[in-house]
N, C-alpha and C positions, 0 to 999 in steps of 0.2 A: 728573400725573406718572405714569408708569410707575413700577413697584418696580427694572425695569429702569434705570430713568436712575441707579441708587445704581452702585458700584462693586460686586463680590461680595465678600462677607466669605469672607478666605482660611481653606480650610480647614487645622483646626490638629491634623487628626489625624497627621500626618510631625511626625518631630522631626528632621530634617535638619540641624537647623543654621540653613538659611537660614528665612524666615519662614514659607515653606509652601511644597506643590507649585502646580506651574505648570498653570492650567486645559485640558482635556481634550484632544478632534480639533479640532487645527489644520491647515491647510492647509500642503502641503508647496509653499512658493515663496518669495518675499524676505520682508523686514522693516522697518526704520523709522532715519529718520535721527536718531540721538539726540541731536545739539546743538541741531536747533531743538526746544525741548521745546517752546513755545506753540503751534508749529505742528501738533502729534502731533494734539492733536485734531479738527482741524479737516480734515484728510487722513483719519484713522484713522475709528474710530466713532463716531454721533452720540451714543452715550450714551457715550464713553470721554474725559472731558475732558484737558485737557494733561497733567495731572499722575498721570493713569491710569496705575496698572501696565501693564509691557509687556502680560502676558497679558490684560488688560482692551482691550488699542488692539489688539490681536491677535486679539482671538476671530473666526472665522469668521463669513460673515456670513449664508454659505448652503451648503446640504449640499455644493456642490460643491467648496467649500472645506474640506470636514473630510478630514482625514487619519484612518486606522486604520476601525476596526469596519465594514467593507466588507459584513459578513455580513447588518447589518444595516439597511443603504442601498439595495440592489438594486431593480430594477423592480419595482415592485409589491409589496415589503414594505410592511408596517404601517405603520411609520415613515415611511416615503416617500409613504404616503399620506395620513397625518394631517398633516405638511408640506406637502401638495400641496394640501389640501382635502378630501379624498376618504375622510379614514378618520373613523371615531368612534369607534375601538374604543380604551379606555382600556388604558394602558401604564405595567408598573412598569420602570423602570431603573435596572438593579442593574451596579455594578462599582465597585473600586478608584477613589480620589480621582484626580481628574487625564485621566481617561479618555472624557470628552464630555458626561458629562449634563448638566447644567447649560445649557452649550453650546448642547446640542441644542435643549433647551426654550426657548430663547432663538430659535433657528431656529423654532421650531416658531410661538413668539408673532406672529414678523414675516411670516411665509409661508401662516399658513391664511386670513387674510381675517376668523377669527369673532373674537368677543368673547375676550379673555386676562386671567387674574386670577391670580396669583401669593402663593401662601401660605408662609412658613419652619415648620418644624416647632420650629423652634426657640423661637421666638416667638408662634405664633399657637396658641391655644386653641378650644374647642368653640363658643364664641359668634361667633369670626372665622368657621368652618367654614360656620357655619350660615347669618352674612349671607352669605356668597360665593354657598352652594347657592340662598338666599333669591333673591338677584340674577338669579341663571343660570334658576330658575324665572320669573321675571317677562319676563326678556327674553328666552324663549324663548315664551312665550302671545303677549305683546306685537307682537313683531316675526320670530321665528320662527328667530332667531338662535343660534347655539350656541355654549358659552362652554367656553372649555381651558381648564382649571385645574393648575397646575404645583404640587408641593409638594415643598418639599426637603427633603433629611432625614425622607424619612417612617417611618422606624423609630424617632424619637424623638417620634412619637405615641402616646398611651397608646392603650390597646386602646378606650376611650369615643370616643377626638375617631376613630380610624380605623373606629368604626360609625358615626358621623355621617356619614360620607361614603357607605355602602354605600344609600342610597335615591336618594342623587342621580344615583350610576354604576348603578344597576341600571336606573333609567327614562330614564336616557341626558340628565339635565336637566344635566351637565355631562361632558365629556371629559377623564378624568382622566390626568393625565403625572405619574407621582411619581418619586424618584429616592432612590437610596438604597446604601450603601456598605456595607451590614450582610447578612447573606444572608435574604431575605425571606421563607423557610419557618421562619426564627426571629422573624422583628422583624414580620411583617406577618399581620395577622389572617386567618385562613383565607378568610373569606368575600368579604373583597374580594380577595382573590389568586385567587382562581376566577372572578374578573368582569374580569380584567384580564389584559390578556398583557402574560406578563414577559418581558424582552429582557435580556440578558446581554453587559453592554461587556468586551472583553477588554482587558489592559492594552496598552498602545502597544508596536508594536516598537521594537528599535534603527531602525532604517533612519527610522522614522515622526519619532522624536524628532531626528534629525539633519534631517529633512524643515523641522522646525519651528526648530530652531536656522536652517538655511539664510534661513527666511524671515523673522527676525526679526532677522538682520544686513541683509539688503537692501530689504524692503520700507520706504516710506516711513511706516508705520506702527510701525517698528520704529525699528533704526537705519540704515536706508538708505546703507551703505555706510562710515560711518563708523568702524568697529570692526571686526575682522576675528580670528578663534577660529585657533589655532595647532590641529596635530591632536591633541595632546596634552591641549589645554584640552578638546578638543570630544570626545573620548573620557572624560576626567573627566564632564562635565555630563552625559553619555549614562548616565555608571553610578551618579552621583546621583539622575537621575532615576528609575530603576527603572519606565521605562513610564509617568511622568508627567508630562503636557505643561508643565502649571501648575510645577511644581519643577524642571523642564527652563528654564524663561524665567524664572521666579525669580531660580535660580542665575545666569544669564547676564547678566541685571539687576543682581546685584548688584558681577559682574566689571565689566561693563562701563561702568557707572556710576562704577566707581570707576578704573577707566584713562583714563578722558575727563576726572574733575576733575583728575588731572595731567597733562592736556596742555594746552601752550602752543601748539602752531602748529595748520593746520589739516589735517596729514599725516593719515592713519588710523590710529587706536589699534589696537595690536596685543595681544591677550589673550594669557597663556602660563598654564601649568600654575601656575608662583607667584604672580602675581597673581590667579590665579582662588583658589588655596587662603585665602591672606590674609584676600580678600574676602568668604568663606563658612564660612571657619575650620573648614575641613574638609580633611586631606591627601589626595592622589591615591594610593587602592590601587594598588599595580602586579600588576592582575590580568587578563586577556585572558577572557572568559565562552568563545571558542571556541577557544584556543589554549594553550602549553604549562600556562599559570598556573593554568586552567580544572581541568586532568586533575591536574595533582601538588595542587592544593591540596586537591581532593575527596579524592584519595589518600591522602594526608597526613591527613584528618577522617577515613574510614575505617579506617585504622590503628593512629590514637589512640584509639578508640574498642574496637577490637579488641584492644588492646594493655594497658588499661585506664587512660590516661593521662588524665585528666577535664579537667586545666588544659591539658592540647596539643589538646582536641578543642576546649575551649572558644575558645583563639585562633583556630580555623580558623575556627572557624562564624563570630565573628565578621568575621571576615577576606572572606569568601565572601557576607554579608550589609551591609558594609560598599561591598564592590565591586558592588552592584548583582545578585549572583545570582541567580537566579530560587529563592526560599523554597521553594518545592513541589518542586523538584529536590532538595534538602536535606532536606525531612522524606521524601521517596520514599525518598534513601538509608537513613534510620533506619529507617524501617520495613522494607525490604529485610535491613540487618544486625540486625533485633531477631530473625529467624528465621535468619539464614545465619549466625552466630557467636556468637547466644545463645541461643536456641533454649529446649530445655525445660532447662535449667540454671536457668533464671528466666521461668517462662513469660509473669508479668506484661507482661515489659518490651513484646512487641509489643503490648498493648494502651497501653501509655505512648507508644508511638512513632506509631500510630495515632490515640490523643488528640491529639498535639504538631499531627500534619497536619490533622485537624477544625478546633483549635483554630486553625489558620491561615487555613483557609478562613474562620472564622466571625467573626473579629475582626481579622484581618490586621495586617502590623506599622504602625507598630516595636512593639506590644503584643505580637505574637506569639512575636517574638525570646526571650521568656522559657518559654513553653512548647517552643520548639526546643533550648535549653539545656538544661532539666530533664530532658528526654529524652536528651539527650548527656551527660549526667552520670549518668545513671540506666544509657544502655547503657554506658557505660564500666565504673563500677561492677559492672555486673550479673554475675553468675559466668558464664563462657563454656563453648560446644561448639556442633560445627562437625556435631554426630549429624544433625538434621535436615538436613542438605543432602548427607550420603553415603547417609541414606537413602532421600533421594527418589529420588537420582542412582542407585542400585544397583539400585531398582524399574525405573527408565528405561531402564535399561541392558540389563535381561530383557527387558523389553517390545519395545525396539528389535531386540532379539536373536531375535524369535520366540517367546519363551518364554507364551502369552497363550493357555491354553487353555481351553476350553469353563467357563461357569459351575458347577457341582457344580449338579445337578438340584434338591435341597431348598433351593439359595439363590435358585432364580429366583420371580419372580414368578406369583403365583397367582391374581392378583383380575380377570383377564379371562374370559372365559367361554370353557371349552375347554381351562383350565389345567390342569387336574383329569386331563383325557383326555389328555393328552400327561405327565404326571408331574412337572409345576413344582409346586414348592414342596412335593414329598409327603415327609416325613422328616423335616421340618425340626425343631429342637426349639428350645423359646423359652427365653431364658437366664433369662427372671423367674421360669419355673414351679421352677428352683433355688433352694433357700436361699441359698446359694452367689454366684448372680447369675452362674454363669457354669456352661457344659458341655462334656462334650467333641464337638467335632463338624467337620468339614473345610471351612474355611472359601473357602483359596485354588485355585486350578484342580490337576488333576491334574496332577504333575511340577513343584510349585512348594511341595507340603507341604514345610516345615522350611527355606522361604528366610527366614533372619533379616536382613530389611533393618535395623530400625532398632537401634543397637549404643549403649546410652546410656553417656556417660561417668560422670565422678565426682566433678562439680561442682555446690554447688549442688543444685536439685531432682532433678536425675536420678541423684544419690545414691541416695533413697528411690525411685526410679522405677524404676531396675533391676531393685531386688526385685522390684516388683508386675510388671514385664515377665516374670521368670523364671516367676512364681506362675502367671500366666496363660497362659503357651505350656504348660507343663507341665499345667494341667486342659483346655486346649482340643485339647492334642493326646494326653493321656493319656501323659503320660511323666512320672515319676519326678520331682518337683521340684529343680531343678539349685541346688547348692548357690552363697553368694555366695562371687564370688572372692576375698572379703575373710576370711571364715569357716575 
């Protein structure tokens, strides 16, 4: 019996209220007749029994059924060639839960005609890895058949376990298909990464998720027309899914089974928002990622941080995340605000915002919500200044107005042959030669000497930066030191 005969463990990385998220790349098309649970296995997948979860029953059987990841499945692509039996390149599938990593591996197992073995990094050890590799070597030497080795959650392997794979991949004893939800540049050893092709899976779009739901509602393997989903309930499932098809199907299954359990007649069951909320214990957030709510809540989030209300900022952050807003969009807005509204009043704010964005990329949701919340609080509490954006806007205005004269000769590049004859670099004064580390010297083009673009405020670090700026301008321009406005 293949390991694929067992129902795949549900990914516990999500805490969406439902048991898990629903597996990934499903086809857009119809789904299953819920009333006949005993026939679900007969008309569905051979390895999905009559009591298998909806996501397992609807797992795509071939690449033509797959929804999403078109960028990886085009003609001649490494993944398609591997599925069709013509590829031998090892691949690492990197993407968030529910985007199709395990599904693609299952399709490979059925389509290649090659010997297929699967290991889970959660339970396998070095001994298991070496046993599979030895079996692959024996098979290769005796029959010439290649072995495809699928390792799920490869980031859970220790360095020693990953190193054990290197000879097999290097010599072609196995074609490795490894799946990970973690950034492989941090979680996979470099030698293994360099011997494999990294394929990045993207979260499914809202339209992809709607296609998965349509299939689940109409396909004999799903609910076969026995359940209808109202427009509001459909939108709620799409929001909760967040690009994860497994999660979408898990949520749909919870609601559909609940409504079918209370149905006494053979009429179609209608699943609305109220029933769905009760089934998954998750209130529908009134939020449209492409409508007014998206812009209104985003605006309120930014203005709350700018205005120093950390509590309001956290409310709007939670509202966006619960509604399925792209967390990368939220992170980008905080990075922008860190420079636009905090700036040099707290120079560390930008590092905090960037770190939150990187943490999101590294660990993903739901855990990354902590880093996003920390950044939102930091930005709300930080002293504020818009001097940075005013400075770059003023400089940009001068450039657009044509005030962009030649670079002064002493600042020009003097490292190329003939630079000396052209006078480039002649007369440049090296600041480190002066004990103060700063010398009188013209830096802007003629016509812009004395242009003061940066005008620091009086909050946070800029209070000290202002005096430093006055001293530097006086030294560079050869002017008397300017007095502090507060002196």
